[in-house]
C-alpha positions as CSV (number, residue, x, y, z in Angstrom):
1,M,-187.0,-96.6,-112.0
2,E,-188.0,-98.7,-109.1
3,S,-186.5,-102.1,-108.5
4,G,-188.3,-105.1,-107.0
5,P,-186.5,-108.2,-105.7
6,P,-183.8,-109.3,-108.1
7,L,-184.2,-112.1,-110.5
8,L,-182.3,-115.2,-109.2
9,L,-180.7,-116.9,-112.2
10,G,-178.5,-120.0,-112.4
11,H,-175.3,-119.8,-114.3
12,R,-175.4,-122.4,-117.1
13,G,-178.2,-124.0,-115.0
14,A,-177.2,-125.3,-111.5
15,R,-173.5,-125.3,-112.1
16,S,-172.3,-126.0,-108.6
17,T,-174.0,-129.4,-108.6
18,R,-171.0,-131.2,-110.1
19,S,-172.9,-134.5,-110.7
20,V,-175.1,-132.7,-113.3
21,P,-173.3,-131.3,-116.4
22,E,-173.8,-127.6,-117.0
23,N,-175.8,-126.3,-119.9
24,T,-178.0,-129.4,-120.0
25,L,-181.8,-129.8,-119.5
26,A,-181.0,-131.7,-116.3
27,S,-179.0,-128.7,-115.0
28,F,-181.7,-126.2,-116.1
29,D,-184.4,-128.4,-114.4
30,L,-182.3,-128.4,-111.2
31,A,-181.9,-124.6,-111.1
32,L,-185.7,-124.3,-111.2
33,E,-186.2,-127.0,-108.6
34,H,-183.8,-125.1,-106.3
35,G,-186.2,-122.1,-106.6
36,C,-184.4,-119.9,-109.2
37,D,-186.5,-117.6,-111.4
38,G,-184.6,-118.8,-114.5
39,F,-181.1,-119.4,-115.8
40,E,-178.4,-118.2,-118.2
41,F,-177.1,-120.5,-121.0
42,D,-174.8,-120.4,-123.9
43,V,-175.6,-120.8,-127.6
44,R,-173.3,-121.8,-130.5
45,L,-173.7,-122.5,-134.2
46,T,-173.0,-125.8,-135.8
47,A,-171.6,-126.5,-139.3
48,D,-175.2,-127.0,-140.6
49,R,-176.4,-123.8,-138.9
50,Q,-178.2,-125.3,-135.9
51,A,-178.3,-123.4,-132.6
52,V,-177.0,-125.7,-129.8
53,I,-176.3,-125.1,-126.2
54,C,-172.6,-125.3,-125.2
55,H,-170.2,-122.9,-123.5
56,D,-166.9,-124.0,-125.0
57,P,-166.1,-123.9,-128.8
58,R,-165.2,-127.6,-128.7
59,H,-167.3,-130.5,-127.5
60,R,-165.8,-134.0,-127.1
61,R,-162.7,-132.9,-129.1
62,S,-164.9,-131.6,-132.0
63,S,-165.1,-128.0,-133.1
64,I,-168.8,-127.1,-132.8
65,A,-168.6,-124.7,-135.7
66,R,-167.2,-127.4,-138.0
67,T,-169.4,-130.3,-136.9
68,P,-172.9,-131.0,-138.1
69,S,-175.6,-131.2,-135.5
70,L,-176.3,-134.9,-136.0
71,Q,-172.8,-135.5,-134.5
72,L,-173.6,-133.3,-131.6
73,A,-176.9,-135.0,-130.7
74,D,-176.1,-134.9,-126.9
75,L,-176.2,-131.1,-126.9
76,P,-179.6,-129.5,-126.3
77,Q,-180.9,-127.4,-129.2
78,L,-182.2,-123.9,-128.7
79,D,-185.7,-124.7,-129.9
80,S,-186.1,-127.4,-127.4
81,V,-184.9,-125.2,-124.5
82,L,-187.3,-122.4,-125.5
83,R,-190.2,-124.8,-125.8
84,R,-189.5,-126.5,-122.5
85,Y,-188.8,-123.5,-120.3
86,G,-190.4,-120.5,-122.1
87,P,-193.6,-120.8,-120.1
88,R,-192.0,-121.0,-116.7
89,A,-188.5,-119.4,-116.5
90,F,-186.7,-116.1,-117.3
91,L,-184.1,-116.9,-119.9
92,D,-180.7,-115.2,-120.4
93,I,-179.8,-116.5,-123.9
94,E,-176.0,-115.8,-124.4
95,L,-174.8,-115.9,-128.0
96,K,-171.2,-116.9,-128.1
97,V,-170.6,-116.3,-131.8
98,K,-171.8,-114.2,-134.7
99,G,-174.2,-115.7,-137.3
100,L,-176.8,-116.9,-134.8
101,E,-179.0,-113.7,-135.0
102,S,-181.6,-114.7,-137.6
103,I,-181.8,-118.3,-136.2
104,V,-182.4,-117.0,-132.6
105,L,-184.9,-114.4,-133.7
106,A,-186.9,-117.0,-135.6
107,A,-186.9,-119.4,-132.6
108,L,-188.1,-116.6,-130.4
109,R,-191.0,-115.8,-132.7
110,D,-192.1,-119.4,-132.5
111,H,-191.4,-119.8,-128.7
112,R,-191.4,-116.4,-127.0
113,P,-190.6,-116.9,-123.3
114,E,-193.6,-115.9,-121.2
115,R,-191.7,-114.9,-118.0
116,G,-189.2,-112.6,-119.7
117,Y,-185.8,-113.0,-121.4
118,V,-182.8,-111.2,-122.7
119,V,-180.5,-112.1,-125.6
120,S,-177.0,-111.3,-124.4
121,S,-173.5,-111.4,-125.8
122,F,-170.0,-110.1,-125.2
123,L,-169.9,-109.1,-128.9
124,P,-171.3,-105.6,-129.7
125,E,-171.7,-106.5,-133.3
126,V,-174.2,-109.2,-132.3
127,I,-176.2,-106.8,-130.2
128,M,-176.3,-104.3,-133.1
129,E,-177.4,-106.9,-135.6
130,L,-180.2,-108.2,-133.3
131,K,-181.5,-104.6,-132.8
132,N,-181.3,-103.8,-136.5
133,R,-183.3,-106.9,-137.3
134,S,-185.8,-106.8,-134.4
135,P,-185.8,-103.6,-132.3
136,E,-188.3,-105.0,-129.8
137,V,-186.1,-107.9,-128.7
138,P,-184.5,-107.2,-125.3
139,T,-180.7,-107.3,-125.6
140,G,-177.9,-107.3,-123.1
141,I,-174.2,-106.6,-123.3
142,I,-171.9,-108.6,-121.1
143,C,-168.8,-106.9,-119.6
144,D,-165.9,-108.5,-117.8
145,N,-163.3,-105.7,-118.1
146,P,-163.3,-101.9,-117.7
147,R,-162.9,-101.1,-121.4
148,Q,-166.2,-103.0,-122.2
149,L,-168.0,-101.4,-119.4
150,K,-167.0,-97.9,-120.5
151,A,-168.6,-98.5,-123.9
152,W,-171.9,-99.9,-122.8
153,R,-173.9,-96.7,-123.2
154,T,-173.1,-96.6,-126.9
155,L,-175.1,-99.7,-127.5
156,P,-178.8,-100.2,-127.9
157,V,-179.2,-102.5,-124.9
158,D,-181.9,-103.2,-122.4
159,Y,-179.6,-105.0,-120.0
160,L,-176.1,-104.4,-118.7
161,I,-174.6,-107.7,-117.5
162,V,-171.4,-107.1,-115.5
163,E,-168.9,-109.4,-113.9
164,K,-169.0,-109.1,-110.1
165,S,-165.6,-107.4,-109.8
166,L,-166.8,-104.5,-112.0
167,F,-169.8,-103.7,-109.9
168,E,-170.0,-100.5,-107.8
169,P,-173.2,-99.2,-106.2
170,G,-173.3,-96.1,-108.4
171,L,-173.8,-98.3,-111.5
172,V,-177.3,-99.2,-110.4
173,G,-178.6,-95.6,-110.7
174,E,-176.6,-95.0,-113.9
175,V,-178.1,-98.0,-115.6
176,H,-181.6,-97.4,-114.3
177,A,-181.5,-93.8,-115.5
178,T,-181.3,-95.0,-119.1
179,G,-184.3,-97.4,-118.6
180,A,-182.1,-100.4,-118.7
181,K,-181.6,-103.2,-116.1
182,L,-178.5,-104.5,-114.4
183,L,-177.5,-108.1,-113.9
184,V,-174.4,-109.2,-112.0
185,W,-172.4,-112.5,-112.5
186,T,-171.0,-114.8,-111.1
187,V,-172.0,-114.2,-107.5
188,N,-171.4,-117.3,-105.3
189,D,-171.1,-115.9,-101.7
190,A,-174.0,-115.0,-99.5
191,K,-172.6,-111.7,-98.4
192,S,-172.3,-110.4,-101.9
193,M,-175.8,-111.7,-102.8
194,R,-177.3,-109.8,-99.9
195,A,-175.4,-106.6,-100.7
196,L,-176.3,-106.6,-104.4
197,S,-180.0,-107.2,-103.6
198,Q,-179.9,-104.2,-101.1
199,W,-178.2,-102.0,-103.7
200,G,-181.1,-102.7,-106.1
201,V,-179.7,-104.8,-108.9
202,D,-182.3,-106.4,-111.2
203,G,-180.8,-109.9,-111.2
204,I,-178.0,-112.0,-109.8
205,I,-176.4,-114.9,-111.7
206,S,-174.9,-117.6,-109.6
207,D,-173.2,-121.0,-109.9
208,D,-174.5,-121.9,-106.4
209,T,-178.2,-121.9,-107.0
210,P,-179.1,-123.5,-103.6
211,S,-177.2,-120.7,-101.8
212,L,-178.7,-118.0,-104.0
213,V,-182.3,-119.1,-103.2
214,R,-181.6,-119.8,-99.5
215,T,-180.0,-116.4,-99.1
216,L,-182.5,-114.2,-101.0
217,K,-185.7,-116.1,-101.4
218,L,-186.2,-118.4,-98.5
219,A,-184.7,-115.9,-96.0
220,A,-187.3,-113.3,-97.1
221,Q,-190.3,-115.6,-96.5
222,P,-192.2,-115.1,-93.3
223,G,-192.2,-117.7,-90.5
């Protein structure tokens, strides 16, 4: 499987810009303005079964799982993110909890991203449920320890998403041999960005979106 240039993806948007909160529309806009191909973001489930964007289980001292969406009005909703960015960005949609599968699949039927996407999770049971319900939806397992990495081949995934410390060059060929793609996170130094690109990974997820674009996109442009 031949690899082109890697996808350049912002981690929770343009996370290194501290003046703009992560996992917000403003942060997603900024990642694209910097020149990224797309971004990763986190999805959680509210008490009234709405899919909202937030990394942590609590928001402003409230448990998201126990709070109705009307009291979390400052959090973006999944539908609005898909509608706004689906035509122009690759989306890595990370599901933080179980129970989101049917909601996410319905949202994707209404607003399928046109530039590609993956529904990812640390939770193997989430991946299995997604594939059982909708085999054509691209899924990705996220790994941040050796035990998780060892088990990835047992799952019906289209993407392996590994933490930077787990990466080794031989993983590229191993993943590509199965027909899957390899994304690496969170990569914030230019040396690692260049090395991963040369090794043929399919995407790089970074907090430092200006550096990512400067290192791998602008540097490759002629003149």
